[in-house]
mmCIF file of the C-alpha atoms, coordinates in Angstrom:
data_MODEL
# 
_entry.id   MODEL 
# 
loop_
_atom_site.group_PDB 
_atom_site.id 
_atom_site.type_symbol 
_atom_site.label_atom_id 
_atom_site.label_alt_id 
_atom_site.label_comp_id 
_atom_site.label_asym_id 
_atom_site.label_entity_id 
_atom_site.label_seq_id 
_atom_site.pdbx_PDB_ins_code 
_atom_site.Cartn_x 
_atom_site.Cartn_y 
_atom_site.Cartn_z 
_atom_site.occupancy 
_atom_site.B_iso_or_equiv 
_atom_site.pdbx_formal_charge 
_atom_site.auth_seq_id 
_atom_site.auth_comp_id 
_atom_site.auth_asym_id 
_atom_site.auth_atom_id 
_atom_site.pdbx_PDB_model_num 
ATOM 1   C CA . MET A 1 1   ? 29.030  21.207  44.394  1.00 0.00 ? 1   MET A CA 1 
ATOM 2   C CA . ALA A 1 2   ? 29.352  23.990  41.941  1.00 0.00 ? 2   ALA A CA 1 
ATOM 3   C CA . ASN A 1 3   ? 26.509  26.402  41.492  1.00 0.00 ? 3   ASN A CA 1 
ATOM 4   C CA . LYS A 1 4   ? 24.712  25.831  38.247  1.00 0.00 ? 4   LYS A CA 1 
ATOM 5   C CA . THR A 1 5   ? 23.551  28.948  36.563  1.00 0.00 ? 5   THR A CA 1 
ATOM 6   C CA . GLU A 1 6   ? 20.709  28.690  34.148  1.00 0.00 ? 6   GLU A CA 1 
ATOM 7   C CA . ILE A 1 7   ? 21.264  30.280  30.797  1.00 0.00 ? 7   ILE A CA 1 
ATOM 8   C CA . PRO A 1 8   ? 18.053  31.714  29.384  1.00 0.00 ? 8   PRO A CA 1 
ATOM 9   C CA . LEU A 1 9   ? 17.250  30.523  25.865  1.00 0.00 ? 9   LEU A CA 1 
ATOM 10  C CA . PRO A 1 10  ? 16.089  32.976  23.252  1.00 0.00 ? 10  PRO A CA 1 
ATOM 11  C CA . ALA A 1 11  ? 12.401  32.733  22.366  1.00 0.00 ? 11  ALA A CA 1 
ATOM 12  C CA . GLU A 1 12  ? 13.145  31.665  18.766  1.00 0.00 ? 12  GLU A CA 1 
ATOM 13  C CA . ASP A 1 13  ? 14.911  28.546  20.091  1.00 0.00 ? 13  ASP A CA 1 
ATOM 14  C CA . LEU A 1 14  ? 11.664  27.504  21.740  1.00 0.00 ? 14  LEU A CA 1 
ATOM 15  C CA . ASP A 1 15  ? 9.374   28.051  18.732  1.00 0.00 ? 15  ASP A CA 1 
ATOM 16  C CA . TRP A 1 16  ? 9.260   24.300  18.085  1.00 0.00 ? 16  TRP A CA 1 
ATOM 17  C CA . VAL A 1 17  ? 7.663   23.780  21.513  1.00 0.00 ? 17  VAL A CA 1 
ATOM 18  C CA . GLN A 1 18  ? 4.789   26.084  20.612  1.00 0.00 ? 18  GLN A CA 1 
ATOM 19  C CA . LEU A 1 19  ? 4.513   24.466  17.174  1.00 0.00 ? 19  LEU A CA 1 
ATOM 20  C CA . ARG A 1 20  ? 4.332   21.029  18.790  1.00 0.00 ? 20  ARG A CA 1 
ATOM 21  C CA . GLN A 1 21  ? 1.534   22.220  21.066  1.00 0.00 ? 21  GLN A CA 1 
ATOM 22  C CA . ASP A 1 22  ? -0.353  23.785  18.149  1.00 0.00 ? 22  ASP A CA 1 
ATOM 23  C CA . LEU A 1 23  ? -0.163  20.599  16.066  1.00 0.00 ? 23  LEU A CA 1 
ATOM 24  C CA . GLY A 1 24  ? -1.564  18.422  18.834  1.00 0.00 ? 24  GLY A CA 1 
ATOM 25  C CA . PRO A 1 25  ? -0.634  14.858  19.743  1.00 0.00 ? 25  PRO A CA 1 
ATOM 26  C CA . VAL A 1 26  ? 1.756   12.890  17.592  1.00 0.00 ? 26  VAL A CA 1 
ATOM 27  C CA . VAL A 1 27  ? 0.040   10.269  15.462  1.00 0.00 ? 27  VAL A CA 1 
ATOM 28  C CA . GLU A 1 28  ? 1.716   6.877   15.411  1.00 0.00 ? 28  GLU A CA 1 
ATOM 29  C CA . VAL A 1 29  ? 3.177   5.920   12.064  1.00 0.00 ? 29  VAL A CA 1 
ATOM 30  C CA . GLU A 1 30  ? 2.031   2.532   10.838  1.00 0.00 ? 30  GLU A CA 1 
ATOM 31  C CA . THR A 1 31  ? 4.624   -0.083  9.990   1.00 0.00 ? 31  THR A CA 1 
ATOM 32  C CA . THR A 1 32  ? 4.976   -1.560  6.524   1.00 0.00 ? 32  THR A CA 1 
ATOM 33  C CA . LYS A 1 33  ? 3.273   -4.768  7.628   1.00 0.00 ? 33  LYS A CA 1 
ATOM 34  C CA . GLU A 1 34  ? 0.349   -2.845  9.150   1.00 0.00 ? 34  GLU A CA 1 
ATOM 35  C CA . LYS A 1 35  ? -0.028  -0.781  5.988   1.00 0.00 ? 35  LYS A CA 1 
ATOM 36  C CA . LEU A 1 36  ? 0.022   -3.923  3.808   1.00 0.00 ? 36  LEU A CA 1 
ATOM 37  C CA . LEU A 1 37  ? -2.650  -5.594  5.932   1.00 0.00 ? 37  LEU A CA 1 
ATOM 38  C CA . ARG A 1 38  ? -4.781  -2.422  5.887   1.00 0.00 ? 38  ARG A CA 1 
ATOM 39  C CA . LYS A 1 39  ? -4.546  -2.188  2.094   1.00 0.00 ? 39  LYS A CA 1 
ATOM 40  C CA . ILE A 1 40  ? -5.433  -5.878  1.699   1.00 0.00 ? 40  ILE A CA 1 
ATOM 41  C CA . ASN A 1 41  ? -8.477  -5.405  3.943   1.00 0.00 ? 41  ASN A CA 1 
ATOM 42  C CA . GLU A 1 42  ? -9.546  -2.290  2.019   1.00 0.00 ? 42  GLU A CA 1 
ATOM 43  C CA . ASN A 1 43  ? -9.396  -3.998  -1.374  1.00 0.00 ? 43  ASN A CA 1 
ATOM 44  C CA . PRO A 1 44  ? -8.948  -7.785  -1.172  1.00 0.00 ? 44  PRO A CA 1 
ATOM 45  C CA . LEU A 1 45  ? -9.498  -8.309  -4.911  1.00 0.00 ? 45  LEU A CA 1 
ATOM 46  C CA . VAL A 1 46  ? -6.120  -6.821  -5.853  1.00 0.00 ? 46  VAL A CA 1 
ATOM 47  C CA . PRO A 1 47  ? -4.005  -9.461  -4.056  1.00 0.00 ? 47  PRO A CA 1 
ATOM 48  C CA . ILE A 1 48  ? -6.292  -12.170 -5.428  1.00 0.00 ? 48  ILE A CA 1 
ATOM 49  C CA . GLY A 1 49  ? -5.704  -10.837 -8.945  1.00 0.00 ? 49  GLY A CA 1 
ATOM 50  C CA . CYS A 1 50  ? -1.951  -10.680 -8.352  1.00 0.00 ? 50  CYS A CA 1 
ATOM 51  C CA . LEU A 1 51  ? -1.907  -14.290 -7.161  1.00 0.00 ? 51  LEU A CA 1 
ATOM 52  C CA . ALA A 1 52  ? -4.001  -15.394 -10.153 1.00 0.00 ? 52  ALA A CA 1 
ATOM 53  C CA . THR A 1 53  ? -1.654  -13.567 -12.535 1.00 0.00 ? 53  THR A CA 1 
ATOM 54  C CA . THR A 1 54  ? 1.399   -15.152 -10.930 1.00 0.00 ? 54  THR A CA 1 
ATOM 55  C CA . ALA A 1 55  ? -0.161  -18.626 -11.009 1.00 0.00 ? 55  ALA A CA 1 
ATOM 56  C CA . ALA A 1 56  ? -1.130  -18.317 -14.680 1.00 0.00 ? 56  ALA A CA 1 
ATOM 57  C CA . LEU A 1 57  ? 2.316   -17.015 -15.610 1.00 0.00 ? 57  LEU A CA 1 
ATOM 58  C CA . THR A 1 58  ? 4.071   -19.794 -13.710 1.00 0.00 ? 58  THR A CA 1 
ATOM 59  C CA . ALA A 1 59  ? 1.875   -22.488 -15.248 1.00 0.00 ? 59  ALA A CA 1 
ATOM 60  C CA . GLY A 1 60  ? 2.302   -20.981 -18.718 1.00 0.00 ? 60  GLY A CA 1 
ATOM 61  C CA . LEU A 1 61  ? 6.081   -20.881 -18.437 1.00 0.00 ? 61  LEU A CA 1 
ATOM 62  C CA . TYR A 1 62  ? 6.177   -24.438 -17.102 1.00 0.00 ? 62  TYR A CA 1 
ATOM 63  C CA . ASN A 1 63  ? 4.079   -25.694 -20.009 1.00 0.00 ? 63  ASN A CA 1 
ATOM 64  C CA . PHE A 1 64  ? 6.226   -23.738 -22.465 1.00 0.00 ? 64  PHE A CA 1 
ATOM 65  C CA . ARG A 1 65  ? 9.348   -25.375 -21.050 1.00 0.00 ? 65  ARG A CA 1 
ATOM 66  C CA . THR A 1 66  ? 7.853   -28.886 -21.198 1.00 0.00 ? 66  THR A CA 1 
ATOM 67  C CA . GLY A 1 67  ? 6.697   -28.358 -24.782 1.00 0.00 ? 67  GLY A CA 1 
ATOM 68  C CA . ASN A 1 68  ? 2.940   -28.295 -24.211 1.00 0.00 ? 68  ASN A CA 1 
ATOM 69  C CA . ARG A 1 69  ? 2.263   -25.378 -26.573 1.00 0.00 ? 69  ARG A CA 1 
ATOM 70  C CA . LYS A 1 70  ? -1.516  -25.489 -26.446 1.00 0.00 ? 70  LYS A CA 1 
ATOM 71  C CA . MET A 1 71  ? -1.684  -25.293 -22.654 1.00 0.00 ? 71  MET A CA 1 
ATOM 72  C CA . SER A 1 72  ? 1.092   -22.678 -22.610 1.00 0.00 ? 72  SER A CA 1 
ATOM 73  C CA . GLN A 1 73  ? -0.905  -20.422 -24.950 1.00 0.00 ? 73  GLN A CA 1 
ATOM 74  C CA . PHE A 1 74  ? -4.043  -20.956 -22.889 1.00 0.00 ? 74  PHE A CA 1 
ATOM 75  C CA . MET A 1 75  ? -2.219  -20.002 -19.676 1.00 0.00 ? 75  MET A CA 1 
ATOM 76  C CA . MET A 1 76  ? -0.723  -16.892 -21.253 1.00 0.00 ? 76  MET A CA 1 
ATOM 77  C CA . ARG A 1 77  ? -4.220  -15.805 -22.293 1.00 0.00 ? 77  ARG A CA 1 
ATOM 78  C CA . THR A 1 78  ? -5.429  -16.573 -18.783 1.00 0.00 ? 78  THR A CA 1 
ATOM 79  C CA . ARG A 1 79  ? -2.606  -14.403 -17.448 1.00 0.00 ? 79  ARG A CA 1 
ATOM 80  C CA . ILE A 1 80  ? -3.820  -11.483 -19.579 1.00 0.00 ? 80  ILE A CA 1 
ATOM 81  C CA . ALA A 1 81  ? -7.351  -11.936 -18.212 1.00 0.00 ? 81  ALA A CA 1 
ATOM 82  C CA . ALA A 1 82  ? -6.011  -12.059 -14.644 1.00 0.00 ? 82  ALA A CA 1 
ATOM 83  C CA . GLN A 1 83  ? -4.010  -8.882  -15.237 1.00 0.00 ? 83  GLN A CA 1 
ATOM 84  C CA . GLY A 1 84  ? -7.124  -7.182  -16.580 1.00 0.00 ? 84  GLY A CA 1 
ATOM 85  C CA . PHE A 1 85  ? -9.031  -8.289  -13.490 1.00 0.00 ? 85  PHE A CA 1 
ATOM 86  C CA . THR A 1 86  ? -6.289  -6.862  -11.262 1.00 0.00 ? 86  THR A CA 1 
ATOM 87  C CA . VAL A 1 87  ? -6.288  -3.500  -13.041 1.00 0.00 ? 87  VAL A CA 1 
ATOM 88  C CA . LEU A 1 88  ? -10.091 -3.362  -12.852 1.00 0.00 ? 88  LEU A CA 1 
ATOM 89  C CA . ALA A 1 89  ? -9.942  -4.170  -9.120  1.00 0.00 ? 89  ALA A CA 1 
ATOM 90  C CA . LEU A 1 90  ? -7.427  -1.351  -8.634  1.00 0.00 ? 90  LEU A CA 1 
ATOM 91  C CA . ILE A 1 91  ? -9.657  1.128   -10.454 1.00 0.00 ? 91  ILE A CA 1 
ATOM 92  C CA . VAL A 1 92  ? -12.747 0.066   -8.508  1.00 0.00 ? 92  VAL A CA 1 
ATOM 93  C CA . GLY A 1 93  ? -10.789 0.325   -5.238  1.00 0.00 ? 93  GLY A CA 1 
ATOM 94  C CA . VAL A 1 94  ? -9.572  3.833   -6.049  1.00 0.00 ? 94  VAL A CA 1 
ATOM 95  C CA . VAL A 1 95  ? -13.087 4.967   -7.022  1.00 0.00 ? 95  VAL A CA 1 
ATOM 96  C CA . MET A 1 96  ? -14.551 3.487   -3.832  1.00 0.00 ? 96  MET A CA 1 
ATOM 97  C CA . THR A 1 97  ? -11.849 5.095   -1.680  1.00 0.00 ? 97  THR A CA 1 
ATOM 98  C CA . TYR A 1 98  ? -12.393 8.454   -3.378  1.00 0.00 ? 98  TYR A CA 1 
ATOM 99  C CA . GLY A 1 99  ? -16.135 8.131   -2.828  1.00 0.00 ? 99  GLY A CA 1 
ATOM 100 C CA . ASP A 1 100 ? -15.632 7.316   0.869   1.00 0.00 ? 100 ASP A CA 1 
ATOM 101 C CA . LYS A 1 101 ? -13.298 10.276  1.375   1.00 0.00 ? 101 LYS A CA 1 
ATOM 102 C CA . LYS A 1 102 ? -15.670 12.620  -0.464  1.00 0.00 ? 102 LYS A CA 1 
ATOM 103 C CA . SER A 1 103 ? -18.704 11.529  1.584   1.00 0.00 ? 103 SER A CA 1 
ATOM 104 C CA . THR A 1 104 ? -16.903 12.025  4.923   1.00 0.00 ? 104 THR A CA 1 
ATOM 105 C CA . LYS A 1 105 ? -16.131 15.706  4.190   1.00 0.00 ? 105 LYS A CA 1 
# 
């Protein structure tokens, strides 16, 4: 076997090791699915509003296609209300999250 000689590395090549030690342990990155489930648990009203908006839009378009104008108009107005609910839920969720982060500091 050949003798292996160790080549010393310059200190600047090892700066990342010290940086890694200074930063502490590596935090696991959450997957997209985990993030989605966390967001739904934090503010469950937003997905409910999205589903209501989608349902109203689908029903309104179906009634428009079948010629039921009165129901189509009603569903389009319902869609607007559902969108308003969703936006309100988003705003309330942001305010609550901001309040939680502010109180933990």
